N, C-alpha and C positions, 0 to 999 in steps of 0.2 A: 058399288060396291055390292055381291053377287046375293044373289037369292035368300043362300044358307046366312053369310053375314049378316044382312037386314034382319032374319028370323031370330037369330042369335043373340044382336045388337038391342033387339025391341021387345025380346021376352025375359019376362023379371024371374022367373023361373029356373031361368039357365045359368050357374053359377060362371061366373069367369074362371077360367083355369090359369092361371102365371107359368110361362114358361119357362122352369127351373132349368138350370144350366145339366143337369139328370134326363129331364124328356126332350134337352135340346138335342143332348146325346143320341139318344133314342132315335130321333126323327129324323138324324143325320143318316146315323144307319139303316135305318128302312129304306130312307131315299137313296143311297150308296146300292144295298141290293137292289131294288126295284129297277135301277140305271143298268146295271153292272151286271147282274142276275151270277152267274157262276164265277164269273171276271173279277167280281168282286174285292176278293184279298187281294189280289195283284194289284188291281187298284190303287187299295189301300196302302199298298208295301210300298208304291212308287212317289204315294204321296207322301210318305215318312220319311222316304229317301233324302226325294227333293228339298224336303224341309231340314231336315239332319244334314245335308250340305247348305246349306243357304245359314244355318247355326240358329235355326228358329227353335228352342228348346220348347218351348210352349205349344207351338205348332203341332209340334212331334208328339208332344203329352194328348196333345187333342187326338190326336187322330189313333193314340193306341186306346186312347178311350172311348172312338168308336169301332176301331179294331176288336174290342172286349166284345161289346153288343154286340156287334154281328156274327162272334161264334158264337154265344151264345144264343140267337137266334137260330143259326145251326145246328144246335145241339139237338140231338135226336131226344122223343119227349118220351117220356115211359106215361103210362095213366094206370090207375090203381081202379078197375072195375068192382063193384061190391052189388 
């Protein structure tokens, strides 16, 4: 077990945060971005295409959700300075 995992597991003040489907989707989008960088959209498109050819509609939908999160990550953000 890593030091971080031991510390988290042994600390009573750190609440457990369940990995919801939404969080999992964001985590996957972040990982694809980290691994594939500028080619992340192409990687996702290839995955969607392969899953569609295989008839895996659930997989296609999942990767479309990941693609939507990746788009949100890449949107330029505007900050209002007060």
